[in-house]
TIVO-2410 file (N, C-alpha, C; in nm, 3 decimals):
# residues 197
REC num residu      c1      c2      c3 atome chaine
REC   1      M   3.240  10.232  20.600     N      A
REC   1      M   3.096  10.251  20.589    CA      A
REC   1      M   3.036  10.157  20.484     C      A
REC   2      I   3.101  10.146  20.370     N      A
REC   2      I   3.052  10.058  20.263    CA      A
REC   2      I   3.059   9.912  20.309     C      A
REC   3      K   3.165   9.877  20.383     N      A
REC   3      K   3.179   9.741  20.432    CA      A
REC   3      K   3.064   9.707  20.528     C      A
REC   4      K   3.027   9.801  20.617     N      A
REC   4      K   2.916   9.779  20.710    CA      A
REC   4      K   2.785   9.763  20.633     C      A
REC   5      L   2.766   9.842  20.531     N      A
REC   5      L   2.644   9.833  20.450    CA      A
REC   5      L   2.636   9.698  20.378     C      A
REC   6      I   2.749   9.653  20.324     N      A
REC   6      I   2.753   9.522  20.256    CA      A
REC   6      I   2.723   9.411  20.356     C      A
REC   7      N   2.783   9.418  20.475     N      A
REC   7      N   2.758   9.317  20.578    CA      A
REC   7      N   2.611   9.316  20.620     C      A
REC   8      L   2.551   9.434  20.632     N      A
REC   8      L   2.411   9.444  20.668    CA      A
REC   8      L   2.324   9.382  20.559     C      A
REC   9      L   2.354   9.411  20.433     N      A
REC   9      L   2.278   9.353  20.322    CA      A
REC   9      L   2.291   9.201  20.318     C      A
REC  10      I   2.411   9.151  20.342     N      A
REC  10      I   2.432   9.005  20.347    CA      A
REC  10      I   2.350   8.944  20.461     C      A
REC  11      F   2.354   9.009  20.578     N      A
REC  11      F   2.276   8.961  20.693    CA      A
REC  11      F   2.127   8.958  20.660     C      A
REC  12      L   2.077   9.067  20.600     N      A
REC  12      L   1.935   9.073  20.566    CA      A
REC  12      L   1.897   8.967  20.463     C      A
REC  13      F   1.986   8.942  20.367     N      A
REC  13      F   1.962   8.840  20.267    CA      A
REC  13      F   1.953   8.702  20.332     C      A
REC  14      I   2.049   8.669  20.418     N      A
REC  14      I   2.050   8.538  20.486    CA      A
REC  14      I   1.927   8.525  20.577     C      A
REC  15      F   1.896   8.633  20.650     N      A
REC  15      F   1.778   8.630  20.737    CA      A
REC  15      F   1.651   8.607  20.654     C      A
REC  16      S   1.641   8.673  20.539     N      A
REC  16      S   1.524   8.655  20.451    CA      A
REC  16      S   1.512   8.511  20.405     C      A
REC  17      L   1.626   8.449  20.369     N      A
REC  17      L   1.623   8.309  20.327    CA      A
REC  17      L   1.572   8.219  20.439     C      A
REC  18      Y   1.622   8.241  20.561     N      A
REC  18      Y   1.576   8.162  20.675    CA      A
REC  18      Y   1.426   8.184  20.700     C      A
REC  19      F   1.382   8.307  20.691     N      A
REC  19      F   1.242   8.339  20.716    CA      A
REC  19      F   1.152   8.275  20.611     C      A
REC  20      I   1.191   8.283  20.485     N      A
REC  20      I   1.112   8.221  20.377    CA      A
REC  20      I   1.110   8.070  20.394     C      A
REC  21      S   1.223   8.011  20.431     N      A
REC  21      S   1.228   7.866  20.455    CA      A
REC  21      S   1.135   7.827  20.569     C      A
REC  22      F   1.136   7.906  20.675     N      A
REC  22      F   1.047   7.880  20.789    CA      A
REC  22      F   0.901   7.885  20.746     C      A
REC  23      L   0.864   7.986  20.669     N      A
REC  23      L   0.725   7.999  20.623    CA      A
REC  23      L   0.684   7.880  20.536     C      A
REC  24      M   0.774   7.834  20.450     N      A
REC  24      M   0.744   7.720  20.365    CA      A
REC  24      M   0.725   7.593  20.447     C      A
REC  25      I   0.813   7.573  20.545     N      A
REC  25      I   0.803   7.455  20.632    CA      A
REC  25      I   0.674   7.461  20.714     C      A
REC  26      Y   0.642   7.579  20.768     N      A
REC  26      Y   0.520   7.595  20.847    CA      A
REC  26      Y   0.396   7.570  20.762     C      A
REC  27      D   0.393   7.624  20.641     N      A
REC  27      D   0.279   7.604  20.553    CA      A
REC  27      D   0.261   7.457  20.519     C      A
REC  28      N   0.373   7.388  20.492     N      A
REC  28      N   0.368   7.245  20.462    CA      A
REC  28      N   0.316   7.167  20.583     C      A
REC  29      F   0.364   7.200  20.701     N      A
REC  29      F   0.319   7.134  20.824    CA      A
REC  29      F   0.169   7.156  20.845     C      A
REC  30      R   0.124   7.281  20.828     N      A
REC  30      R  -0.017   7.314  20.847    CA      A
REC  30      R  -0.104   7.240  20.746     C      A
REC  31      E  -0.060   7.235  20.621     N      A
REC  31      E  -0.136   7.166  20.517    CA      A
REC  31      E  -0.149   7.017  20.550     C      A
REC  32      R  -0.040   6.954  20.594     N      A
REC  32      R  -0.046   6.812  20.630    CA      A
REC  32      R  -0.137   6.789  20.750     C      A
REC  33      K  -0.131   6.881  20.848     N      A
REC  33      K  -0.215   6.868  20.967    CA      A
REC  33      K  -0.363   6.877  20.929     C      A
REC  34      L  -0.399   6.974  20.844     N      A
REC  34      L  -0.538   6.989  20.802    CA      A
REC  34      L  -0.584   6.868  20.720     C      A
REC  35      A  -0.498   6.820  20.632     N      A
REC  35      A  -0.534   6.703  20.550    CA      A
REC  35      A  -0.554   6.581  20.640     C      A
REC  36      N  -0.469   6.566  20.742     N      A
REC  36      N  -0.483   6.454  20.835    CA      A
REC  36      N  -0.611   6.465  20.917     C      A
REC  37      L  -0.644   6.586  20.962     N      A
REC  37      L  -0.769   6.606  21.037    CA      A
REC  37      L  -0.889   6.565  20.953     C      A
REC  38      E  -0.892   6.612  20.828     N      A
REC  38      E  -1.003   6.579  20.740    CA      A
REC  38      E  -1.008   6.429  20.713     C      A
REC  39      S  -0.894   6.370  20.686     N      A
REC  39      S  -0.888   6.227  20.658    CA      A
REC  39      S  -0.934   6.145  20.779     C      A
REC  40      D  -0.888   6.183  20.898     N      A
REC  40      D  -0.929   6.112  21.019    CA      A
REC  40      D  -1.078   6.129  21.045     C      A
REC  41      A  -1.131   6.249  21.019     N      A
REC  41      A  -1.275   6.273  21.036    CA      A
REC  41      A  -1.356   6.188  20.938     C      A
REC  42      L  -1.309   6.177  20.814     N      A
REC  42      L  -1.376   6.093  20.715    CA      A
REC  42      L  -1.375   5.947  20.758     C      A
REC  43      D  -1.259   5.900  20.807     N      A
REC  43      D  -1.249   5.763  20.856    CA      A
REC  43      D  -1.344   5.739  20.972     C      A
REC  44      A  -1.348   5.833  21.067     N      A
REC  44      A  -1.437   5.820  21.182    CA      A
REC  44      A  -1.582   5.813  21.135     C      A
REC  45      F  -1.620   5.899  21.041     N      A
REC  45      F  -1.756   5.899  20.988    CA      A
REC  45      F  -1.788   5.765  20.923     C      A
REC  46      D  -1.700   5.721  20.832     N      A
REC  46      D  -1.725   5.595  20.760    CA      A
REC  46      D  -1.736   5.477  20.856     C      A
REC  47      N  -1.648   5.470  20.955     N      A
REC  47      N  -1.650   5.359  21.051    CA      A
REC  47      N  -1.777   5.360  21.136     C      A
REC  48      I  -1.818   5.477  21.182     N      A
REC  48      I  -1.937   5.486  21.266    CA      A
REC  48      I  -2.062   5.457  21.185     C      A
REC  49      V  -2.071   5.509  21.063     N      A
REC  49      V  -2.189   5.484  20.979    CA      A
REC  49      V  -2.201   5.335  20.948     C      A
REC  50      K  -2.088   5.269  20.920     N      A
REC  50      K  -2.093   5.124  20.893    CA      A
REC  50      K  -2.139   5.049  21.017     C      A
REC  51      A  -2.089   5.089  21.133     N      A
REC  51      A  -2.129   5.023  21.259    CA      A
REC  51      A  -2.277   5.047  21.286     C      A
REC  52      E  -2.325   5.169  21.259     N      A
REC  52      E  -2.467   5.201  21.282    CA      A
REC  52      E  -2.557   5.126  21.185     C      A
REC  53      E  -2.512   5.108  21.060     N      A
REC  53      E  -2.592   5.032  20.964    CA      A
REC  53      E  -2.610   4.889  21.014     C      A
REC  54      K  -2.502   4.832  21.070     N      A
REC  54      K  -2.510   4.697  21.124    CA      A
REC  54      K  -2.603   4.695  21.245     C      A
REC  55      E  -2.594   4.798  21.331     N      A
REC  55      E  -2.678   4.806  21.450    CA      A
REC  55      E  -2.825   4.822  21.412     C      A
REC  56      V  -2.852   4.901  21.308     N      A
REC  56      V  -2.990   4.918  21.262    CA      A
REC  56      V  -3.045   4.784  21.215     C      A
REC  57      E  -2.964   4.707  21.143     N      A
REC  57      E  -3.008   4.576  21.096    CA      A
REC  57      E  -3.039   4.484  21.213     C      A
REC  58      E  -2.958   4.491  21.320     N      A
REC  58      E  -2.974   4.401  21.433    CA      A
REC  58      E  -3.079   4.449  21.533     C      A
REC  59      N  -3.080   4.580  21.567     N      A
REC  59      N  -3.163   4.631  21.676    CA      A
REC  59      N  -3.267   4.734  21.635     C      A
REC  60      N  -3.262   4.779  21.512     N      A
REC  60      N  -3.350   4.886  21.465    CA      A
REC  60      N  -3.328   5.018  21.539     C      A
REC  61      T  -3.207   5.043  21.587     N      A
REC  61      T  -3.174   5.171  21.651    CA      A
REC  61      T  -3.046   5.224  21.591     C      A
REC  62      Y  -3.028   5.354  21.602     N      A
REC  62      Y  -2.905   5.416  21.553    CA      A
REC  62      Y  -2.886   5.549  21.624     C      A
REC  63      S  -2.763   5.599  21.617     N      A
REC  63      S  -2.730   5.729  21.675    CA      A
REC  63      S  -2.720   5.830  21.562     C      A
REC  64      E  -2.785   5.946  21.577     N      A
REC  64      E  -2.785   6.044  21.470    CA      A
REC  64      E  -2.665   6.138  21.474     C      A
REC  65      E  -2.597   6.148  21.586     N      A
REC  65      E  -2.489   6.246  21.598    CA      A
REC  65      E  -2.353   6.177  21.608     C      A
REC  66      I  -2.261   6.224  21.525     N      A
REC  66      I  -2.124   6.171  21.526    CA      A
REC  66      I  -2.031   6.285  21.561     C      A
REC  67      S  -1.948   6.268  21.662     N      A
REC  67      S  -1.854   6.372  21.704    CA      A
REC  67      S  -1.712   6.331  21.671     C      A
REC  68      Y  -1.632   6.432  21.636     N      A
REC  68      Y  -1.489   6.410  21.610    CA      A
REC  68      Y  -1.414   6.536  21.648     C      A
REC  69      E  -1.319   6.523  21.741     N      A
REC  69      E  -1.234   6.636  21.784    CA      A
REC  69      E  -1.317   6.760  21.821     C      A
REC  70      G  -1.432   6.737  21.882     N      A
REC  70      G  -1.516   6.848  21.925    CA      A
REC  70      G  -1.611   6.902  21.819     C      A
REC  71      Y  -1.608   6.845  21.700     N      A
REC  71      Y  -1.698   6.886  21.593    CA      A
REC  71      Y  -1.807   6.781  21.575     C      A
REC  72      T  -1.925   6.824  21.531     N      A
REC  72      T  -2.034   6.732  21.504    CA      A
REC  72      T  -2.040   6.707  21.354     C      A
REC  73      I  -2.024   6.581  21.315     N      A
REC  73      I  -2.026   6.542  21.174    CA      A
REC  73      I  -2.169   6.507  21.135     C      A
REC  74      L  -2.220   6.574  21.032     N      A
REC  74      L  -2.355   6.549  20.983    CA      A
REC  74      L  -2.355   6.451  20.865     C      A
REC  75      G  -2.244   6.443  20.794     N      A
REC  75      G  -2.240   6.357  20.676    CA      A
REC  75      G  -2.111   6.374  20.599     C      A
REC  76      K  -2.118   6.335  20.474     N      A
REC  76      K  -2.001   6.339  20.386    CA      A
REC  76      K  -2.046   6.386  20.249     C      A
REC  77      I  -1.961   6.464  20.182     N      A
REC  77      I  -1.986   6.508  20.045    CA      A
REC  77      I  -1.879   6.450  19.954     C      A
REC  78      E  -1.922   6.405  19.836     N      A
REC  78      E  -1.829   6.353  19.735    CA      A
REC  78      E  -1.863   6.421  19.602     C      A
REC  79      I  -1.761   6.478  19.538     N      A
REC  79      I  -1.779   6.538  19.405    CA      A
REC  79      I  -1.669   6.481  19.316     C      A
REC  80      P  -1.698   6.371  19.247     N      A
REC  80      P  -1.595   6.302  19.168    CA      A
REC  80      P  -1.527   6.390  19.063     C      A
REC  81      K  -1.602   6.476  18.994     N      A
REC  81      K  -1.543   6.555  18.884    CA      A
REC  81      K  -1.426   6.640  18.930     C      A
REC  82      I  -1.433   6.694  19.051     N      A
REC  82      I  -1.326   6.782  19.100    CA      A
REC  82      I  -1.251   6.720  19.219     C      A
REC  83      A  -1.270   6.590  19.239     N      A
REC  83      A  -1.195   6.513  19.339    CA      A
REC  83      A  -1.208   6.570  19.481     C      A
REC  84      I  -1.330   6.600  19.522     N      A
REC  84      I  -1.354   6.644  19.660    CA      A
REC  84      I  -1.428   6.534  19.734     C      A
REC  85      T  -1.374   6.495  19.848     N      A
REC  85      T  -1.443   6.412  19.945    CA      A
REC  85      T  -1.413   6.474  20.080     C      A
REC  86      S  -1.518   6.513  20.151     N      A
REC  86      S  -1.499   6.581  20.278    CA      A
REC  86      S  -1.615   6.554  20.372     C      A
REC  87      V  -1.591   6.574  20.501     N      A
REC  87      V  -1.699   6.564  20.598    CA      A
REC  87      V  -1.780   6.693  20.595     C      A
REC  88      I  -1.907   6.681  20.630     N      A
REC  88      I  -1.995   6.797  20.645    CA      A
REC  88      I  -2.017   6.816  20.794     C      A
REC  89      L  -1.978   6.933  20.844     N      A
REC  89      L  -1.986   6.959  20.988    CA      A
REC  89      L  -2.104   7.049  21.021     C      A
REC  90      K  -2.157   7.030  21.140     N      A
REC  90      K  -2.267   7.112  21.190    CA      A
REC  90      K  -2.215   7.247  21.240     C      A
REC  91      D  -2.092   7.248  21.288     N      A
REC  91      D  -2.032   7.366  21.352    CA      A
REC  91      D  -2.008   7.475  21.250     C      A
REC  92      Y  -2.072   7.591  21.270     N      A
REC  92      Y  -2.064   7.703  21.178    CA      A
REC  92      Y  -1.954   7.797  21.223     C      A
REC  93      T  -1.827   7.753  21.210     N      A
REC  93      T  -1.713   7.834  21.253    CA      A
REC  93      T  -1.604   7.830  21.146     C      A
REC  94      Y  -1.518   7.929  21.153     N      A
REC  94      Y  -1.405   7.935  21.060    CA      A
REC  94      Y  -1.314   7.814  21.079     C      A
REC  95      S  -1.289   7.777  21.205     N      A
REC  95      S  -1.199   7.663  21.231    CA      A
REC  95      S  -1.259   7.532  21.183     C      A
REC  96      A  -1.392   7.519  21.188     N      A
REC  96      A  -1.455   7.396  21.137    CA      A
REC  96      A  -1.430   7.380  20.988     C      A
REC  97      M  -1.427   7.493  20.915     N      A
REC  97      M  -1.401   7.487  20.771    CA      A
REC  97      M  -1.257   7.449  20.739     C      A
REC  98      N  -1.170   7.444  20.839     N      A
REC  98      N  -1.036   7.392  20.818    CA      A
REC  98      N  -1.035   7.240  20.823     C      A
REC  99      V  -1.140   7.180  20.879     N      A
REC  99      V  -1.149   7.034  20.890    CA      A
REC  99      V  -1.230   6.977  20.773     C      A
REC 100      G  -1.337   7.046  20.735     N      A
REC 100      G  -1.424   7.000  20.627    CA      A
REC 100      G  -1.509   7.115  20.579     C      A
REC 101      V  -1.626   7.082  20.527     N      A
REC 101      V  -1.722   7.184  20.487    CA      A
REC 101      V  -1.830   7.191  20.594     C      A
REC 102      I  -1.912   7.297  20.592     N      A
REC 102      I  -2.014   7.312  20.695    CA      A
REC 102      I  -2.152   7.326  20.632     C      A
REC 103      K  -2.252   7.277  20.703     N      A
REC 103      K  -2.390   7.304  20.662    CA      A
REC 103      K  -2.425   7.438  20.723     C      A
REC 104      S  -2.445   7.537  20.636     N      A
REC 104      S  -2.465   7.672  20.686    CA      A
REC 104      S  -2.610   7.718  20.686     C      A
REC 105      Y  -2.700   7.639  20.625     N      A
REC 105      Y  -2.839   7.683  20.621    CA      A
REC 105      Y  -2.927   7.569  20.571     C      A
REC 106      G  -3.053   7.570  20.614     N      A
REC 106      G  -3.154   7.484  20.553    CA      A
REC 106      G  -3.191   7.361  20.630     C      A
REC 107      S  -3.259   7.271  20.558     N      A
REC 107      S  -3.311   7.147  20.615    CA      A
REC 107      S  -3.196   7.052  20.648     C      A
REC 108      E  -3.231   6.943  20.712     N      A
REC 108      E  -3.131   6.840  20.741    CA      A
REC 108      E  -3.081   6.780  20.610     C      A
REC 109      L  -2.963   6.719  20.614     N      A
REC 109      L  -2.908   6.658  20.492    CA      A
REC 109      L  -3.007   6.558  20.434     C      A
REC 110      N  -3.018   6.559  20.303     N      A
REC 110      N  -3.101   6.464  20.228    CA      A
REC 110      N  -3.248   6.468  20.269     C      A
REC 111      Q  -3.295   6.586  20.311     N      A
REC 111      Q  -3.437   6.605  20.343    CA      A
REC 111      Q  -3.494   6.714  20.251     C      A
REC 112      S  -3.623   6.711  20.230     N      A
REC 112      S  -3.689   6.811  20.145    CA      A
REC 112      S  -3.668   6.952  20.198     C      A
REC 113      G  -3.659   7.046  20.108     N      A
REC 113      G  -3.647   7.187  20.145    CA      A
REC 113      G  -3.516   7.249  20.103     C      A
REC 114      G  -3.413   7.170  20.095     N      A
REC 114      G  -3.282   7.219  20.052    CA      A
REC 114      G  -3.194   7.266  20.165     C      A
REC 115      F  -3.065   7.259  20.143     N      A
REC 115      F  -2.966   7.302  20.241    CA      A
REC 115      F  -2.846   7.358  20.168     C      A
REC 116      I  -2.768   7.438  20.241     N      A
REC 116      I  -2.649   7.502  20.184    CA      A
REC 116      I  -2.526   7.447  20.253     C      A
REC 117      I  -2.425   7.415  20.173     N      A
REC 117      I  -2.295   7.371  20.224    CA      A
REC 117      I  -2.192   7.475  20.183     C      A
REC 118      S  -2.116   7.523  20.282     N      A
REC 118      S  -2.013   7.625  20.259    CA      A
REC 118      S  -1.876   7.570  20.294     C      A
REC 119      G  -1.774   7.621  20.227     N      A
REC 119      G  -1.638   7.579  20.256    CA      A
REC 119      G  -1.537   7.679  20.205     C      A
REC 120      H  -1.414   7.667  20.256     N      A
REC 120      H  -1.305   7.752  20.208    CA      A
REC 120      H  -1.275   7.721  20.062     C      A
REC 121      N  -1.234   7.823  19.988     N      A
REC 121      N  -1.192   7.796  19.850    CA      A
REC 121      N  -1.048   7.748  19.846     C      A
REC 122      F  -0.967   7.794  19.939     N      A
REC 122      F  -0.830   7.745  19.953    CA      A
REC 122      F  -0.814   7.701  20.097     C      A
REC 123      R  -0.735   7.600  20.118     N      A
REC 123      R  -0.705   7.558  20.254    CA      A
REC 123      R  -0.556   7.530  20.258     C      A
REC 124      G  -0.483   7.613  20.329     N      A
REC 124      G  -0.338   7.602  20.323    CA      A
REC 124      G  -0.292   7.643  20.185     C      A
REC 125      S  -0.209   7.561  20.123     N      A
REC 125      S  -0.160   7.594  19.990    CA      A
REC 125      S  -0.237   7.519  19.881     C      A
REC 126      S  -0.339   7.441  19.919     N      A
REC 126      S  -0.409   7.362  19.818    CA      A
REC 126      S  -0.547   7.419  19.789     C      A
REC 127      L  -0.593   7.396  19.668     N      A
REC 127      L  -0.730   7.431  19.630    CA      A
REC 127      L  -0.823   7.340  19.708     C      A
REC 128      F  -0.935   7.392  19.751     N      A
REC 128      F  -1.032   7.308  19.820    CA      A
REC 128      F  -1.165   7.318  19.747     C      A
REC 129      M  -1.253   7.407  19.786     N      A
REC 129      M  -1.383   7.420  19.720    CA      A
REC 129      M  -1.377   7.513  19.598     C      A
REC 130      Y  -1.264   7.578  19.575     N      A
REC 130      Y  -1.258   7.674  19.464    CA      A
REC 130      Y  -1.300   7.611  19.332     C      A
REC 131      N  -1.262   7.488  19.311     N      A
REC 131      N  -1.290   7.423  19.183    CA      A
REC 131      N  -1.437   7.392  19.159     C      A
REC 132      I  -1.526   7.427  19.252     N      A
REC 132      I  -1.669   7.405  19.224    CA      A
REC 132      I  -1.715   7.488  19.105     C      A
REC 133      H  -1.639   7.591  19.069     N      A
REC 133      H  -1.676   7.671  18.951    CA      A
REC 133      H  -1.666   7.589  18.822     C      A
REC 134      K  -1.596   7.476  18.828     N      A
REC 134      K  -1.583   7.389  18.710    CA      A
REC 134      K  -1.703   7.297  18.691     C      A
REC 135      L  -1.792   7.293  18.791     N      A
REC 135      L  -1.910   7.206  18.779    CA      A
REC 135      L  -2.010   7.267  18.681     C      A
REC 136      T  -2.063   7.181  18.595     N      A
REC 136      T  -2.160   7.226  18.495    CA      A
REC 136      T  -2.285   7.138  18.504     C      A
REC 137      S  -2.388   7.179  18.434     N      A
REC 137      S  -2.515   7.104  18.436    CA      A
REC 137      S  -2.490   6.958  18.404     C      A
REC 138      G  -2.547   6.873  18.488     N      A
REC 138      G  -2.534   6.729  18.468    CA      A
REC 138      G  -2.428   6.664  18.557     C      A
REC 139      D  -2.336   6.743  18.614     N      A
REC 139      D  -2.234   6.686  18.703    CA      A
REC 139      D  -2.299   6.637  18.832     C      A
REC 140      K  -2.237   6.538  18.895     N      A
REC 140      K  -2.295   6.472  19.012    CA      A
REC 140      K  -2.226   6.515  19.143     C      A
REC 141      I  -2.310   6.530  19.245     N      A
REC 141      I  -2.266   6.555  19.383    CA      A
REC 141      I  -2.335   6.449  19.468     C      A
REC 142      Y  -2.260   6.383  19.556     N      A
REC 142      Y  -2.318   6.280  19.641    CA      A
REC 142      Y  -2.309   6.325  19.787     C      A
REC 143      I  -2.421   6.312  19.858     N      A
REC 143      I  -2.426   6.345  20.000    CA      A
REC 143      I  -2.465   6.219  20.075     C      A
REC 144      V  -2.382   6.182  20.174     N      A
REC 144      V  -2.410   6.067  20.261    CA      A
REC 144      V  -2.443   6.123  20.399     C      A
REC 145      D  -2.558   6.084  20.454     N      A
REC 145      D  -2.594   6.132  20.588    CA      A
REC 145      D  -2.555   6.029  20.694     C      A
REC 146      T  -2.583   6.059  20.819     N      A
REC 146      T  -2.540   5.971  20.929    CA      A
REC 146      T  -2.616   5.840  20.932     C      A
REC 147      D  -2.727   5.830  20.858     N      A
REC 147      D  -2.798   5.702  20.848    CA      A
REC 147      D  -2.735   5.613  20.741     C      A
REC 148      G  -2.633   5.665  20.672     N      A
REC 148      G  -2.569   5.590  20.565    CA      A
REC 148      G  -2.640   5.603  20.432     C      A
REC 149      V  -2.742   5.689  20.425     N      A
REC 149      V  -2.816   5.710  20.300    CA      A
REC 149      V  -2.732   5.800  20.208     C      A
REC 150      R  -2.707   5.753  20.087     N      A
REC 150      R  -2.628   5.826  19.987    CA      A
REC 150      R  -2.722   5.873  19.876     C      A
REC 151      V  -2.734   6.006  19.862     N      A
REC 151      V  -2.823   6.063  19.761    CA      A
REC 151      V  -2.739   6.130  19.653     C      A
REC 152      E  -2.778   6.104  19.528     N      A
REC 152      E  -2.711   6.164  19.413    CA      A
REC 152      E  -2.785   6.292  19.374     C      A
REC 153      Y  -2.712   6.403  19.369     N      A
REC 153      Y  -2.766   6.532  19.325    CA      A
REC 153      Y  -2.704   6.567  19.191     C      A
REC 154      T  -2.781   6.629  19.104     N      A
REC 154      T  -2.732   6.667  18.972    CA      A
REC 154      T  -2.729   6.819  18.962     C      A
REC 155      V  -2.613   6.871  18.923     N      A
REC 155      V  -2.596   7.016  18.911    CA      A
REC 155      V  -2.685   7.068  18.799     C      A
REC 156      Y  -2.754   7.181  18.827     N      A
REC 156      Y  -2.834   7.244  18.723    CA      A
REC 156      Y  -2.799   7.391  18.702     C      A
REC 157      E  -2.717   7.450  18.793     N      A
REC 157      E  -2.679   7.590  18.774    CA      A
REC 157      E  -2.550   7.620  18.850     C      A
REC 158      T  -2.459   7.692  18.784     N      A
REC 158      T  -2.336   7.740  18.847    CA      A
REC 158      T  -2.326   7.889  18.825     C      A
REC 159      L  -2.315   7.964  18.934     N      A
REC 159      L  -2.308   8.111  18.928    CA      A
REC 159      L  -2.173   8.157  18.980     C      A
REC 160      R  -2.115   8.257  18.915     N      A
REC 160      R  -1.989   8.315  18.961    CA      A
REC 160      R  -2.008   8.463  18.988     C      A
REC 161      Y  -1.919   8.516  19.069     N      A
REC 161      Y  -1.916   8.658  19.104    CA      A
REC 161      Y  -2.048   8.706  19.166     C      A
REC 162      V  -2.105   8.621  19.251     N      A
REC 162      V  -2.226   8.656  19.324    CA      A
REC 162      V  -2.187   8.747  19.440     C      A
REC 163      E  -2.255   8.857  19.455     N      A
REC 163      E  -2.226   8.952  19.561    CA      A
REC 163      E  -2.253   8.890  19.698     C      A
REC 164      P  -2.170   8.920  19.798     N      A
REC 164      P  -2.192   8.864  19.932    CA      A
REC 164      P  -2.327   8.903  19.992     C      A
REC 165      T  -2.382   9.014  19.947     N      A
REC 165      T  -2.512   9.059  19.998    CA      A
REC 165      T  -2.629   8.990  19.929     C      A
REC 166      D  -2.603   8.916  19.820     N      A
REC 166      D  -2.708   8.846  19.747    CA      A
REC 166      D  -2.743   8.718  19.823     C      A
REC 167      T  -2.862   8.712  19.877     N      A
REC 167      T  -2.906   8.594  19.952    CA      A
REC 167      T  -3.018   8.520  19.879     C      A
REC 168      S  -3.028   8.540  19.751     N      A
REC 168      S  -3.137   8.480  19.674    CA      A
REC 168      S  -3.129   8.326  19.674     C      A
REC 169      Y  -3.013   8.270  19.697     N      A
REC 169      Y  -3.000   8.124  19.699    CA      A
REC 169      Y  -3.037   8.065  19.835     C      A
REC 170      Y  -3.067   8.150  19.934     N      A
REC 170      Y  -3.116   8.103  20.064    CA      A
REC 170      Y  -3.266   8.081  20.056     C      A
REC 171      N  -3.307   7.988  19.974     N      A
REC 171      N  -3.449   7.961  19.951    CA      A
REC 171      N  -3.487   7.825  20.003     C      A
REC 172      S  -3.615   7.805  20.021     N      A
REC 172      S  -3.669   7.673  20.048    CA      A
REC 172      S  -3.714   7.617  19.913     C      A
REC 173      Y  -3.679   7.493  19.887     N      A
REC 173      Y  -3.708   7.432  19.758    CA      A
REC 173      Y  -3.803   7.314  19.776     C      A
REC 174      D  -3.871   7.277  19.670     N      A
REC 174      D  -3.947   7.153  19.668    CA      A
REC 174      D  -3.849   7.040  19.642     C      A
REC 175      G  -3.864   6.931  19.712     N      A
REC 175      G  -3.778   6.816  19.690    CA      A
REC 175      G  -3.641   6.831  19.753     C      A
REC 176      L  -3.550   6.744  19.711     N      A
REC 176      L  -3.415   6.741  19.766    CA      A
REC 176      L  -3.324   6.831  19.684     C      A
REC 177      N  -3.266   6.932  19.749     N      A
REC 177      N  -3.177   7.027  19.683    CA      A
REC 177      N  -3.057   7.054  19.771     C      A
REC 178      V  -2.942   7.079  19.707     N      A
REC 178      V  -2.821   7.122  19.779    CA      A
REC 178      V  -2.760   7.238  19.702     C      A
REC 179      T  -2.709   7.336  19.776     N      A
REC 179      T  -2.639   7.449  19.718    CA      A
REC 179      T  -2.500   7.455  19.780     C      A
REC 180      L  -2.398   7.465  19.696     N      A
REC 180      L  -2.259   7.478  19.743    CA      A
REC 180      L  -2.217   7.623  19.727     C      A
REC 181      V  -2.146   7.676  19.828     N      A
REC 181      V  -2.103   7.816  19.825    CA      A
REC 181      V  -1.959   7.825  19.874     C      A
REC 182      T  -1.878   7.904  19.801     N      A
REC 182      T  -1.744   7.936  19.847    CA      A
REC 182      T  -1.708   8.076  19.796     C      A
REC 183      C  -1.607   8.134  19.857     N      A
REC 183      C  -1.562   8.268  19.817    CA      A
REC 183      C  -1.476   8.261  19.692     C      A
REC 184      E  -1.468   8.373  19.623     N      A
REC 184      E  -1.370   8.391  19.516    CA      A
REC 184      E  -1.333   8.538  19.511     C      A
REC 185      D  -1.237   8.570  19.429     N      A
REC 185      D  -1.194   8.709  19.413    CA      A
REC 185      D  -1.155   8.770  19.548     C      A
REC 186      G  -1.077   8.693  19.625     N      A
REC 186      G  -1.030   8.743  19.754    CA      A
REC 186      G  -1.140   8.765  19.856     C      A
REC 187      G  -1.252   8.692  19.843     N      A
REC 187      G  -1.363   8.705  19.935    CA      A
REC 187      G  -1.463   8.812  19.897     C      A
REC 188      K  -1.438   8.881  19.786     N      A
REC 188      K  -1.528   8.989  19.744    CA      A
REC 188      K  -1.657   8.936  19.681     C      A
REC 189      T  -1.653   8.816  19.623     N      A
REC 189      T  -1.771   8.757  19.560    CA      A
REC 189      T  -1.778   8.609  19.597     C      A
REC 190      R  -1.885   8.543  19.553     N      A
REC 190      R  -1.909   8.403  19.584    CA      A
REC 190      R  -1.930   8.321  19.456     C      A
REC 191      I  -1.896   8.192  19.466     N      A
REC 191      I  -1.933   8.094  19.364    CA      A
REC 191      I  -2.049   8.015  19.425     C      A
REC 192      V  -2.157   7.999  19.351     N      A
REC 192      V  -2.276   7.928  19.399    CA      A
REC 192      V  -2.310   7.818  19.299     C      A
REC 193      V  -2.321   7.696  19.347     N      A
REC 193      V  -2.358   7.581  19.262    CA      A
REC 193      V  -2.485   7.519  19.318     C      A
REC 194      K  -2.587   7.506  19.233     N      A
REC 194      K  -2.715   7.449  19.275    CA      A
REC 194      K  -2.732   7.312  19.211     C      A
REC 195      A  -2.783   7.217  19.291     N      A
REC 195      A  -2.806   7.080  19.242    CA      A
REC 195      A  -2.932   7.023  19.307     C      A
REC 196      R  -2.995   6.929  19.238     N      A
REC 196      R  -3.115   6.864  19.294    CA      A
REC 196      R  -3.109   6.714  19.269     C      A
REC 197      A  -3.180   6.641  19.354     N      A
REC 197      A  -3.183   6.495  19.341    CA      A
REC 197      A  -3.277   6.456  19.228     C      A
***
């Protein structure tokens, strides 16, 4: 009886090691796949915007919509202080936030009235938008739209532990404004960062 119990424990231990190894390999694979999707989307955006800038110079026409893997790319966000560069997608879905960040509310990018950009705080095993809590007054956020226009926004307020029911940041603003939002505390609260041009 003791021998059977020892054999069962050994089997469970070995099975656990295999299972943990599988989970680690799967997580690594998923993380690389998501990073590649985002990187490819950024490359597609940059290449199309450069081509459109040239076309505008030559013909005075351009295309406003950029598609990648079934998603509509509205622009690109760059936050040097926390090393974020990502595409901004029109698609308001959970899966879209695995590729980049999404415009979840407001005016068009770089237009008066303000807009909100939302994203996952973690993506796979890496930090993604979570580090926006490190942004302080004076930090810079850059938004590039499909016309190739790059606008510099300056952070003026960072809020933590905002209740999910608090919609006070869903406002219309004078001038150019952007608000960044991500979850924290296991999705129980939000981090909100406000910036203006």
